[in-house]
KOLKE-31858 format. One record per atom (N, C-alpha, C, O): z, x, y; residue in one letter. Coordinates in steps of 0.05 Angstrom, whole numbers, plus 32768, in hexadecimal, padded with zeros to 4 digits. Example, Ala and Ser with C-alpha at 12.3 -4.5 7.8 and 13.67 -1.06 7.14 Angstrom:
2
809C81087F8Ea/809C80F67FA6a/809C81087FBEa/80A9811D7FBEa/808E81017FD3s/808F81117FEBs/809D81028001s/80A1810C8017s/
//
This chain:
272
81BA7B3E7C96m/819F7B327C9Bm/819B7B1B7C87m/819E7B1E7C6Fm/81937B037C92v/818F7AEC7C81v/81747AF07C72v/81607AF67C7Ev/81757AEC7C58r/815D7AEF7C47r/814E7AD57C46r/815A7ABF7C44r/81347AD77C46s/81227AC07C42s/810F7AC77C2Bs/810B7ADE7C24s/81047AB27C20q/80F27AB67C09q/80D57AB97C14q/80C57AA67C14q/80CF7AD27C1Dw/80B57AD77C29w/809E7AD67C15w/80897ACC7C1Bw/80A37AE07BFDl/808E7AE17BE9l/80947ACC7BD3l/80AB7AC97BCBl/807F7ABF7BCBq/80807AAC7BB5q/806C7AB57B9Fq/80587AC27BA6q/80717AAE7B86p/805E7AB67B71p/80437AAA7B76p/80407A947B81p/802E7AB97B6Eh/80147AAD7B70h/80127A967B5Bh/80197A9A7B44h/80087A7F7B63p/80077A687B51p/7FF47A6E7B39p/7FDE7A787B3Dp/7FFD7A677B22s/7FEE7A6B7B0As/7FD47A5B7B0As/7FD37A447B11s/7FBE7A697B03g/7FA47A5C7B01g/7F967A567B1Cg/7F817A4A7B1Cg/7FA17A607B31v/7F957A5B7B4Cv/7F857A737B55v/7F907A897B57v/7F6B7A707B59p/7F5A7A867B63p/7F637A8F7B7Fp/7F6E7A7F7B8Ep/7F5D7AA87B86l/7F627AB27BA1l/7F4D7AC67BA8l/7F3F7AD17B97l/7F4C7ACB7BC2q/7F3B7AE17BCDq/7F4C7AF67BDAq/7F5C7AEF7BECq/7F4A7B0E7BD1l/7F5B7B247BDBl/7F4E7B2F7BF5l/7F407B437BF4l/7F537B217C0At/7F487B2A7C24t/7F5A7B3F7C30t/7F717B427C29t/7F4F7B4E7C43d/7F5F7B627C52d/7F767B557C61d/7F8B7B627C65d/7F727B3C7C6Aa/7F877B2F7C79a/7FA17B2C7C68a/7FB77B2C7C73a/7F9D7B297C4El/7FB57B267C3Dl/7FC57B3F7C39l/7FDA7B3F7C2El/7FBA7B567C43a/7FC87B6F7C42a/7FDC7B727C59a/7FEB7B867C59a/7FDB7B607C6Cq/7FEC7B627C84q/80077B547C7Fq/80077B407C70q/801D7B5E7C8Ap/80377B517C86p/80367B347C8Fp/80287B2D7CA2p/80467B237C82p/80467B077C8Ap/80517B037CA6p/80637B127CAFp/80477AEF7CB4a/80507AE97CCFa/806E7AE17CCEa/80777AD37CBDa/807C7AEB7CE2g/80987AE47CE5g/80AB7AF77CD7g/80C47AF47CD8g/80A17B0B7CC8l/80B27B1E7CBBl/80C27B2D7CD0l/80B87B337CE5l/80DB7B347CCAp/80EC7B427CDDp/80DF7B5C7CE7p/80CE7B677CDAp/80E97B667CFEh/80DF7B7F7D09h/80E87B977CF8h/80F97B957CE6h/80DD7BAE7CFFk/80E17BC77CF0k/80FF7BCD7CEBk/81077BD27CD5k/810F7BCC7D01e/812C7BD37CFEe/813A7BBF7CEBe/814B7BC77CDBe/81337BA67CEEq/81407B917CDDq/81377B957CC0q/81477B907CAEq/811E7B9D7CBCl/81147BA17CA1l/81237BB97C94l/812A7BB87C7Cl/81287BCE7CA3e/81377BE47C99e/81537BDC7C91e/815D7BE47C7Be/81607BCD7CA2q/817B7BC37C9Cq/817A7BB17C84q/818B7BB27C72q/81667B9F7C83g/81647B8C7C6Dg/815F7B9A7C53g/816A7B927C3Eg/814E7BAF7C53l/81487BBD7C3Bl/81617BCB7C31l/81677BCC7C19l/81717BD77C43a/818A7BE47C3Ba/819D7BD07C2Ea/81AA7BD67C1Aa/819E7BB87C38e/81B07BA37C2Ce/81A57B9B7C11e/81B57B977BFEe/818B7B987C0Fl/817F7B8F7BF6l/81837BA47BE0l/81897B9E7BC9l/817E7BBE7BE7t/81817BD37BD2t/819E7BD67BCAt/81A47BDC7BB2t/81B17BD17BDCa/81CD7BD17BD4a/81D47BBA7BC1a/81E37BBE7BAEa/81C87BA47BC7r/81CC7B8D7BB5r/81BE7B927B9Ar/81C97B8A7B85r/81A77B9E7B9Al/819A7BA57B80l/81AC7BB77B6Fl/81AE7BB37B57l/81B97BCA7B7Ce/81CB7BDC7B6De/81E27BCC7B60e/81E97BD17B49e/81ED7BB97B6Fq/82037BA87B64q/81F97B987B4Cq/82067B977B37q/81E27B8C7B4Fl/81D77B7B7B3Al/81CF7B8B7B21l/81D27B827B0Bl/81C57BA37B26q/81BE7BB57B10q/81D67BBC7AFFq/81D57BBC7AE7q/81EC7BC17B0Da/82057BC87AFFa/820E7BB17AEDa/82167BB67AD6a/820D7B997AF7a/82147B827AE7a/82017B7D7AD0a/820A7B767ABAa/81E77B817AD5l/81D37B7F7AC0l/81D87B937AA9l/81D67B8C7A92l/81DF7BAB7AB1g/81E57BC07A9Dg/81FE7BB97A8Dg/81FF7BBE7A75g/82127BAF7A9Ba/822B7BA97A8Ca/82277B917A7Aa/82327B917A64a/82187B7E7A83e/82127B667A72e/82037B6E7A59e/820A7B657A43e/81EE7B7E7A5Cg/81DF7B897A46g/81CF7B757A35g/81C97B7B7A1Eg/81C97B5E7A40r/81BA7B4A7A30r/819D7B477A39r/818D7B3D7A29r/81977B4E7A52r/817C7B4A7A5Cr/81737B637A6Br/81827B757A70r/81597B647A72a/814E7B7A7A81a/813A7B6F7A96a/81327B587A94a/81337B807AA9l/81207B787ABDl/81097B8D7ABCl/810E7BA57ABFl/80F17B837AB9l/80D97B947ABAl/80CA7B8E7AD3l/80C27B787AD8l/80C67BA37AE3v/80B87BA17AFDv/809D7BAF7AFAv/809C7BC77AF4v/80877BA17AFEv/806C7BAC7AFCv/80617BAF7B19v/80607B9C7B28v/80597BC87B1Fl/804C7BCD7B39l/802F7BD57B34l/80297BE97B26l/801D7BC57B3Fq/80007BCC7B3Eq/7FF57BCD7B5Aq/80007BC17B6Dq/7FE07BDC7B5Eg/7FD37BDE7B78g/7FBE7BF37B77g/7FBD7C047B65g/7FAC7BF27B8Ar/7F977C067B8Cr/7FA37C227B93r/7FBB7C247B9Ar/7F937C367B92d/7F9C7C517B9Ad/7FA67C507BB7d/7F9A7C437BC8d/7FBD7C5D7BBBa/7FCA7C5E7BD6a/7FD67C447BDFa/7FDC7C417BF7a/7FDB7C317BCDs/7FE77C187BD5s/80057C1A7BD9s/80117C087BE5s/80117C307BCFg/802E7C347BD4g/80407C2F7BBDg/80587C297BC1g/80367C317BA5k/80477C2D7B8Dk/805E7C417B8Ck/80757C3A7B88k/80577C5B7B90d/806C7C6F7B8Fd/80817C6B7BA5d/80997C6E7BA1d/80777C657BBDg/80897C617BD4g/809B7C497BD0g/80B37C4A7BD7g/80917C347BC4t/80A17C1C7BBEt/80B77C237BABt/80CE7C1C7BAEt/80B07C327B96i/80C47C3A7B82i/80DA7C4B7B8Fi/80F27C477B8Bi/80D17C5E7BA0r/80E47C707BADr/80F77C617BC0r/810F7C667BBFr/80ED7C4F7BD0r/80FD7C437BE4r/810D7C2A7BDBr/81227C247BE5r/81037C1C7BC7v/81107C047BBEv/81247C0A7BA7v/81397BFD7BA5v/811D7C1E7B96f/812D7C217B7Df/813D7C3B7B7Df/814B7C407B69f/813C7C4B7B92s/814A7C657B91s/81687C637B8Es/81757C767B85s/81747C4D7B97g/81917C4A7B95g/819B7C407B7Ag/81B37C3E7B76g/81897C3A7B68l/81927C307B4El/819D7C467B3Cl/81977C5E7B40l/81AE7C3E7B2An/81BA7C507B16n/81A47C597B03n/81997C487AF4n/819C7C737B03p/81867C7B7AF2p/818C7C787AD4p/81797C777AC4p/81A57C767ACCa/81AB7C717AB0a/81A37C567AA7a/81A17C517A8Fa/819F7C437ABAl/81987C287AB3l/817D7C207ABEl/81777C097AC3l/816C7C357AC3c/81527C307ACFc/813E7C447AC4c/81447C5B7ABEc/81257C3B7AC1s/810F7C4C7AB7s/80F67C477AC7s/80F17C307AD0s/80E67C5C7ACBv/80CC7C5A7AD9v/80B77C657AC7v/80B97C7B7ABDv/80A27C557AC2t/808C7C5E7AB1t/80727C5C7AC1t/806B7C477ACBt/80647C737AC3s/804B7C747AD1s/80357C747ABCs/80347C857AABs/80237C607ABEf/800D7C5E7AABf/7FF47C6B7AB6f/7FE87C627ACAf/7FED7C817AAAk/7FD57C907AB1k/7FC07C8C7A9Ck/7FC27C7A7A8Ck/7FAC7C9D7A9Cr/7F977C9C7A87r/7FA47C9D7A6Cr/7FB47CAF7A67r/7F9D7C8C7A59p/7FA97C8C7A3Ep/7FA67CA67A30p/7F907CB37A31p/7FBA7CAF7A22s/7FB97CC77A12s/7FAB7CC179F8s/7FA77CAA79F1s/7FA37CD679E8p/7F977CD179CEp/7FA97CC079BCp/7F9F7CAF79ADp/7FC37CC579BDl/7FD57CB579ADl/7FD57C9879B5l/7FD37C8679A4l/7FD67C9379CFe/7FD57C7879D9e/7FBB7C6A79D2e/7FBB7C5279CBe/7FA57C7879D4l/7F8B7C6C79CDl/7F887C6679AFl/7F777C5679A7l/7F997C73799Fs/7F987C6D7982s/7FA77C54797Bs/7FA67C4B7964s/7FB57C48798Eh/7FC37C2E798Ah/7FB57C18799Ah/7FA27C1D79A8h/7FBF7C007997d/7FB57BEA79A7d/7FBD7BEF79C4d/7FD07BFE79CAd/7FAF7BE279D7y/7FB27BE879F3y/7FCD7BE079FFy/7FD57BEB7A14y/7FDC7BCF79F1l/7FF67BC779FBl/800D7BD879F0l/80247BD679F8l/80067BE979DDw/801A7BFA79CFw/802A7C0A79E3w/80437C0A79E2w/801C7C1979F5r/802B7C2B7A07r/803C7C1C7A1Ar/80517C257A23r/80347C037A22a/80447BF37A34a/805D7BEA7A26a/80737BEA7A31a/805A7BE17A0Dh/80717BD779FEh/80867BED79FAh/809E7BE879FAh/807D7C0679F6q/808F7C1C79F2q/80A17C207A0Bq/80B87C2A7A09q/80977C197A22a/80A57C1E7A3Ba/80B57C067A46a/80C17C087A5Ba/80B47BF07A38v/80C47BD87A41v/80E17BDF7A42v/80EB7BEB7A2Fv/80EF7BD97A58p/810B7BE17A5Ap/811D7BD37A46p/81197BBC7A3Fp/81317BE27A3Cp/81447BD57A29p/81577BC27A38p/81597BC47A51p/81637BB17A2Ar/81767B9E7A37r/818C7BAD7A46r/81967BC17A3Dr/81927BA27A5Dg/81A77BAF7A6Eg/819B7BC27A82g/81AA7BD07A90g/81807BC37A85s/81747BD77A97s/815D7BCA7AA7s/81557BB47AA2s/81547BDA7ABAi/813C7BD27ACAi/81277BE77AC5i/812B7BFF7AC6i/810F7BDD7ABEg/80F87BEF7AB9g/80E27BEB7ACEg/80DD7BD47AD5g/80D67C007AD7l/80C17BFF7AEBl/80A77C0A7ADFl/80A77C207AD4l/80927BFB7AE2f/80787C047AD9f/80677C0A7AF2f/80627BF97B02f/80607C247AF5n/804D7C2C7B0An/80317C2C7AFEn/802A7C3E7AF0n/80227C177B05r/800B7C0E7AF5r/80167C047ADBr/802F7C057AD6r/80057BFA7AC9s/80107BEC7AB2s/7FFB7BE57A9Es/7FE57BF07A9Fs/80027BD37A8Ch/7FEF7BC97A78h/7FD77BBA7A85h/7FC37BB57A79h/7FDA7BB37A9Fy/7FC47BA67AADy/7FAD7BB87AB2y/7F977BAF7AB9y/7FB07BD27AB0e/7F997BE47AB2e/7F837BDD7A9Ee/7F6C7BE37AA3e/7F8B7BD07A88d/7F777BCA7A74d/7F677BB17A79d/7F557BAA7A6Ad/7F6D7BA37A90v/7F5B7B8F7A9Av/7F537B947AB7v/7F467B847AC4v/7F5B7BAB7AC1l/7F547BB37ADCl/7F417BCB7ADCl/7F297BC87AE0l/7F4C7BE37AD7a/7F3C7BFB7AD6a/7F277BF97AC0a/7F107C017AC4a/7F2E7BEF7AA9v/7F1B7BED7A93v/7F047BDB7A9Bv/7EED7BE07A94v/7F0A7BC67AAAr/7EF57BB47AB3r/7EE47BC07AC9r/7ECC7BC17AC8r/7EF27BCA7ADEa/7EE47BD47AF5a/7ED37BED7AEFa/7EBE7BF17AFBa/7EDC7BFD7ADCr/7ECD7C157AD5r/7EBA7C117ABDr/7EAD7C247AB5r/7EB97BF97AB3g/7EA77BF47A9Dg/7EAE7C037A83g/7E9C7C0B7A75g/7EC87C067A7El/7ED07C157A66l/7ED07C057A4Dl/7ED37C107A37l/7ECE7BEB7A4Fa/7ECD7BDA7A37a/7EBB7BC27A3Ea/7EBA7BBA7A55a/7EAF7BB67A2Ap/7E9F7B9E7A2Fp/7EB07B877A39p/7EC87B857A34p/7EA37B757A48e/7EB27B5E7A52e/7EBF7B4E7A3Ce/7ED57B447A3Fe/7EB27B4B7A25a/7EBD7B3C7A0Fa/7ED87B487A06a/7EE97B3A79FBa/7EDB7B627A0Av/7EF47B707A02v/7F0A7B6B7A17v/7F1F7B627A10v/7F047B727A30w/7F1A7B717A44w/7F217B547A4Bw/7F387B4F7A53w/7F0E7B427A49r/7F147B267A51r/7F297B197A3Fr/7F397B097A48r/7F287B1F7A25r/7F3B7B127A13r/7F587B1E7A17r/7F6B7B137A0Dr/7F597B347A26r/7F747B407A2Ar/7F867B307A3Cr/7F9E7B347A3Cr/7F7B7B1F7A4Df/7F8C7B0E7A5Ef/7F9F7AFE7A4Cf/7FB77AFC7A52f/7F957AF27A37e/7FA67AE27A25e/7FBA7AF47A17e/7FD17AEC7A13e/7FB17B0C7A0Eh/7FC37B1E7A01h/7FDB7B257A14h/7FF27B247A0Ch/7FD47B2C7A2Di/7FE97B347A40i/7FFC7B1D7A46i/80157B227A47i/7FF27B057A49n/80047AEF7A4Fn/80167AEA7A37n/802E7AE47A3Bn/800C7AEC7A1Fa/801C7AE87A07a/80317AFF7A04a/80487AFA79FDa/80297B177A0Bf/803C7B2E7A0Af/80537B2A7A1Ef/806A7B2E7A16f/804D7B217A36e/80627B1D7A4Ae/80737B057A43e/808B7B057A4Ae/80677AF07A37a/80777AD97A2Ea/808B7AE27A19a/80A27AD97A19a/80827AF47A06m/80947AFE79F2m/80AB7B0D79FEm/80C27B0A79F6m/80A57B1E7A12l/80BA7B2D7A20l/80CE7B1A7A2Dl/80E77B1E7A2Bl/80C47B067A3As/80D67AF27A47s/80E87AE57A32s/81007AE17A37s/80DC7ADD7A1Bd/80EC7AD07A06d/81027AE379FCd/81177AD979F2d/80FD7AFD79FDe/81107B1079F3e/81247B1A7A09e/81337B2D7A04e/81247B0D7A20g/81377B147A35g/812E7B297A49g/813F7B337A58g/81147B2F7A49i/810A7B427A5Ci/80FC7B327A73i/80E77B267A6Fi/81087B327A8Av/80FD7B247AA1v/80E87B357AAEv/80EC7B4D7AB3v/80D07B2A7AB3v/80B97B397ABCv/80B27B2F7AD9v/80AE7B187ADDv/80AF7B427AEBr/80A67B3C7B06r/80907B517B0Dr/80947B697B09r/80797B477B17k/80627B587B1Bk/80597B577B39k/80597B417B45k/80537B6E7B44f/804D7B707B60f/80327B7E7B63f/802E7B947B5Af/801F7B717B71f/80067B7D7B79f/80087B867B96f/800A7B757BA8f/80097BA07B9Al/800B7BAC7BB5l/7FEF7BAC7BC1l/7FDF7BBD7BBBl/7FE97B997BD3h/7FCE7B957BDDh/7FCA7BA37BF8h/7FD87B9D7C0Bh/7FB77BB57BF9i/7FB07BC37C12i/7F937BBD7C19i/7F837BB77C07i/7F8D7BBF7C32s/7F717BBC7C3Cs/7F617BD57C37s/7F6C7BEA7C32s/7F477BD27C38k/7F367BE97C33k/7F397BFE7C49k/7F387C167C44k/7F3C7BF57C62d/7F407C087C78d/7F5A7C177C75d/7F5B7C2F7C7Ad/7F6F7C097C6De/7F897C167C6Ae/7F877C2B7C53e/7F937C407C55e/7F7A7C247C3Dq/7F777C387C28q/7F697C517C32q/7F717C677C2Bq/7F547C4D7C41r/7F457C647C4Cr/7F587C767C5Dr/7F577C8E7C5Ar/7F687C697C6Ea/7F7A7C787C7Fa/7F8F7C877C6Ea/7F967C9E7C75a/7F987C7B7C59r/7FAC7C897C48r/7FA07CA07C38r/7FAD7CB47C34r/7F887C9C7C2Fl/7F7B7CB27C21l/7F757CC97C33l/7F787CE07C2Bl/7F6D7CC37C4Ce/7F697CD87C60e/7F837CE77C66e/7F847CFF7C69e/7F997CD77C67d/7FB37CE37C6Cd/7FBC7CF67C56d/7FC87D0A7C5Ad/7FB57CEF7C3Dr/7FBB7D007C27r/7FAD7D1B7C2Ar/7FB97D307C23r/7F957D1B7C33l/7F867D347C36l/7F917D457C4Dl/7F8D7D5D7C4Dl/7F9E7D387C60s/7FA77D477C78s/7FC47D517C75s/7FCC7D627C84s/7FD37D467C62d/7FEF7D4D7C5Fd/7FF47D5E7C46d/7FEE7D557C30d/7FFD7D777C4Ap/80027D887C32p/80167D7D7C1Ep/80157D837C07p/80277D6B7C28a/803A7D5E7C15a/802E7D487C05a/803A7D3E7BF2a/80167D407C0Dk/80087D2A7BFFk/7FED7D317BF3k/7FE47D237BE1k/7FE17D477BFDn/7FC57D4B7BF4n/7FC27D527BD7n/7FAC7D517BCCn/7FD87D5A7BCAw/7FD77D5F7BADw/7FD17D467B9Ew/7FC77D477B87w/7FD77D2E7BAAk/7FD27D157B9Dk/7FB47D0D7B9Dk/7FAB7CFE7B8Ck/7FA57D197BB0f/7F8A7D107BB3f/7F787D1B7B9Cf/7F7A7D337B96f/7F687D0A7B91q/7F547D127B7Dq/7F397D067B85q/7F387CF07B90q/7F247D157B7Ee/7F097D0A7B84e/7F057CEF7B76e/7EF57CDF7B7Fe/7F127CEC7B5Fa/7F107CD27B51a/7F197CBB7B61a/7F107CA47B5Da/7F2B7CC07B75d/7F347CAA7B87d/7F1D7C9E7B96d/7F1C7C867B9Ad/7F0A7CAF7B9Dl/7EF27CA57BACl/7EE07C957B99l/7ED37C827BA2l/7EDF7C9D7B80d/7ECF7C8E7B6Dd/7EDB7C727B69d/7ECC7C5E7B68d/7EF57C717B68e/7F037C577B66e/7EFE7C467B7Fe/7EFA7C2D7B7De/7EFE7C527B96r/7EFA7C447BAFr/7EDE7C377BB0r/7EDA7C227BBBr/7ECA7C457BA4k/7EAF7C3A7BA3k/7EAE7C207B92k/7E9C7C107B94k/7EC27C1C7B81r/7EC47C047B70r/7ED67BEF7B7Dr/7EE17BDE7B6Fr/7ED97BF07B97w/7EEB7BDD7BA5w/7EE77BC07B9Dw/7EFA7BB27B95w/7ECE7BB77B9Ee/7EC87B9B7B98e/7ECD7B957B7Be/7ED67B7F7B74e/7EC87BA87B69a/7ECD7BA37B4Da/7EEB7BA07B47a/7EF37B8E7B38a/7EFB7BB17B54y/7F187BAF7B51y/7F227B957B5Ey/7F357B897B54y/7F167B8D7B75t/7F1F7B757B82t/7F1B7B5D7B6Ft/7F2D7B4D7B6Ct/7F047B5B7B63a/7EFF7B457B50a/7F127B467B38a/7F1C7B317B2Fa/7F187B5E7B2Fa/7F2B7B617B18a/7F477B587B20a/7F547B497B11a/7F507B617B37y/7F6B7B597B40y/7F6D7B3B7B45y/7F817B2E7B3Ey/7F587B2F7B50e/7F587B137B55e/7F5B7B037B3Ce/7F6A7AEF7B3Be/7F4D7B0B7B27e/7F507AFD7B0De/7F6A7B027B00e/7F757AF07AF3e/7F757B1A7B02v/7F907B1F7AF7v/7FA57B0D7B04v/7FB57B017AF5v/7FA47B0A7B1El/7FB87AF97B2Bl/7FB47ADC7B24l/7FC77ACD7B21l/7F9B7AD47B21e/7F967AB87B1Ae/7F9F7AB27AFEe/7FAB7A9D7AF9e/7F997AC37AEBr/7F9C7ABD7ACFr/7FB77AC67AC3r/7FC07ABC7AAEr/7FC47AD97AD0c/7FDC7AE67AC3c/7FF57AE27AD4c/80097AF07ACFc/7FF57AD17AE8s/800D7ACA7AF6s/80197AB27AE8s/800E7A9C7AEBs/802E7AB57ADAt/803A7AA07ACAt/80577A9A7AD2t/80637AAA7AE1t/80627A857AC9a/807E7A7E7AD0a/80917A947AC6a/80A57A997AD3a/808B7A9F7AAFh/809D7AB37AA3h/80987ACF7AADh/80A97AE17AABh/80807AD47AB8a/80797AEF7AC2a/80667AEC7ADBa/804E7AF27AD9a/80727AE47AF1p/80617ADE7B09p/80577AF87B17p/80637B0D7B16p/80407AF57B24w/80357B097B35w/803C7B037B52w/803A7AEC7B5Aw/80437B177B61y/80477B157B7Ey/80337B267B8Cy/80307B3E7B86y/80247B1A7B9Fl/80127B297BB0l/80227B347BC8l/802B7B257BD8l/80247B4F7BCAv/80357B5B7BDEv/80237B677BF4v/80147B7B7BEEv/80237B5D7C0Cp/80147B6A7C22p/801E7B867C26p/80367B8A7C2Cp/800D7B9A7C24s/80167BB67C22s/80097BC97C36s/800B7BE17C33s/7FFC7BBF7C4Bd/7FF27BD17C5Fd/80087BDE7C70d/80037BF37C7Bd/80207BD27C70k/80377BDD7C7Ek/804D7BE27C69k/80547BD07C59k/80587BFA7C69n/806B7C027C54n/80857BF37C55n/808F7BE97C41n/80927BF17C6Dk/80AC7BE57C6Ek/80AC7BC87C66k/80BD7BBF7C57k/80997BB77C70p/80987B9C7C66p/80937B9B7C48p/80A07B8A7C3Ap/80827BAC7C3Dr/807C7BAC7C20r/80967BB17C11r/809C7BA27BFEr/80A57BC57C18d/80BE7BCC7C09d/80D27BB57C0Bd/80DF7BAE7BF7d/80D57BAA7C23y/80E87B947C27y/80E17B7C7C15y/80F27B707C09y/80C77B757C15l/80BE7B5E7C06l/80C37B617BE8l/80CC7B4E7BDBl/80BD7B797BDEv/80C17B7E7BC1v/80DF7B7C7BBBv/80E77B707BA7v/80EF7B897BCBa/810C7B897BC6a/81187B6D7BC7a/81297B667BB7a/810E7B5D7BDAe/81187B427BDCe/81137B317BC3e/81247B237BBAe/80FB7B347BB8v/80F47B257BA0v/81067B2E7B89v/810F7B1E7B79v/810A7B487B87l/811A7B537B70l/81377B4A7B72l/81447B437B5El/81427B4A7B8Av/815E7B417B8Dv/815F7B237B87v/81727B1A7B79v/814C7B147B90r/814B7AF77B8Ar/814A7AF37B6Cr/81577AE27B61r/81397B037B5Et/81367B007B41t/81507B067B33t/81597AF77B21t/815D7B1C7B3Al/81767B247B2Cl/818C7B107B33l/819D7B0B7B22l/818D7B067B4Be/81A17AF27B51e/819D7AD97B41e/81B17ACC7B39e/81857AD17B3Cl/81807ABA7B2Bl/81877AC07B0El/81907AAE7AFFl/81837AD97B05m/818B7AE17AEAm/81AA7AE07AE8m/81B47ADA7AD3m/81B77AE67AFEd/81D47AE47B00d/81E37AF47AEAd/81F27AE87ADBd/81DD7B0E7AE8p/81EB7B1E7AD3p/82097B1E7AD8p/82127B207AEFp/82187B1D7AC3r/82367B1C7AC5r/82437B337AB5r/82397B3B7AA0r/82587B3E7AC1y/82677B527AB2y/82757B447A9By/82807B2E7A9Ey/82757B507A83p/82837B437A6Dp/82A17B437A71p/82AC7B547A7Fp/82AF7B2F7A66p/82CC7B2E7A69p/82D97B467A5Bp/82D07B507A47p/82EF7B4E7A66a/82FE7B647A5Ba/830D7B5B7A42a/83137B447A3Ea/83117B6E7A30n/83217B697A17n/833E7B657A20n/834A7B767A2Cn/834A7B4E7A19p/83667B497A21p/83797B5E7A17p/838C7B657A25p/83747B6979FFa/83857B7E79F5a/83837B977A06a/83977BA57A0Aa/836C7B9C7A11a/83697BB37A22a/83777BAE7A3Da/83847BC07A48a/83757B967A48l/83827B907A61l/83A07B927A5El/83AE7B987A72l/83AA7B8D7A47a/83C77B8E7A43a/83D17BAA7A46a/83E97BAE7A49a/83C07BBE7A45l/83C87BDA7A48l/83CA7BE27A65l/83D37BF87A6Bl/83C37BD07A78r/83C47BD77A94r/83E07BDF7A9Dr/83F37BD07A97r/83E27BF57AAAg/83FC7BFF7AB3g/840C7C0D7A9Eg/84227C167AA3g/84007C107A86r/840F7C1D7A70r/84027C377A67r/840B7C447A54r/83ED7C3F7A75i/83DE7C577A6Ei/83EE7C6F7A77i/83F57C717A8Fi/83F47C817A65e/84057C997A6Ce/83F37CB07A73e/83FD7CC67A79e/
//
C-alpha cells in the first residue's frame, strides 16, 4: 500500500476551533480493508525501525497520546504498538497524582518516565494534564497554569536537544461519538468496569476542555515537539494515521545498526 502524508503537524501559534467535523476521517482515506493491510505494513515497519533504534542506542522516541474520555488511547496503544519489542518500549499512564508526585514540581513525574536512549516511550495522558484537567476543573488559578505553557515548551526543547524525539497526538472525537462510546461501556461486561461516574462530570466540562485543548495545540505545537490532530470517531483510520506519522518520524530519524567489530567478524566460521 502506497503511503501518503495524511496528517501534518498543527502550525505553531495558529488558533483553531475543535469542531465535530474535525473528528471525521479525512476525505480520500483508503477503505477499511486497505487500512487494515496498511496498518499491518506500518506496524511491521515500526518493528524494524525500533530494532535499529535500540541497536543504535543514541536517541529515543517519546509518543504522547492525549484525548477526552473514550477517545481511544488504550485502543491505539494496543493496535499500533503491540508488535514492538517490550524490552525496548515503555507505556506510562498518567492518572491522578500521588502524594509523592504532588510533593514535587508538576513535571517531575513526566521526567521520570521519559524513555531512555534506544527505546520508544508512550505516554497515555501526560504532563499536559497540568494545563488541561487542572484548567478545566479549576484546580489551580489561571496565573499558575498559564505560565506552564512556557515551562512545557522548554522541557520538550531540552528533551529534543538531548536526543529524545517527541511526537504528540490529540485523539479528537465528537460529543455524540463520546456519548455512544460511554453508553457502550455500560452495556458491555468487558468494558463497563472502565466506566466511572466521574466520566460524566468530565463530560459536563466539554466546552472547558475544548478551550484548553485548542490553546494547547496553538501554543505547544513546536518544530521539535509537534502536535498532530487525529480524527478519532473511527478507530481504523485513527490507528492508521498515528502509525503512519510514527513510521515517517522514525524513517527521518534513520536509526542505523552500529558497525561490527572487525576482530569479531574475523571469528566467522571459526566458532567451535
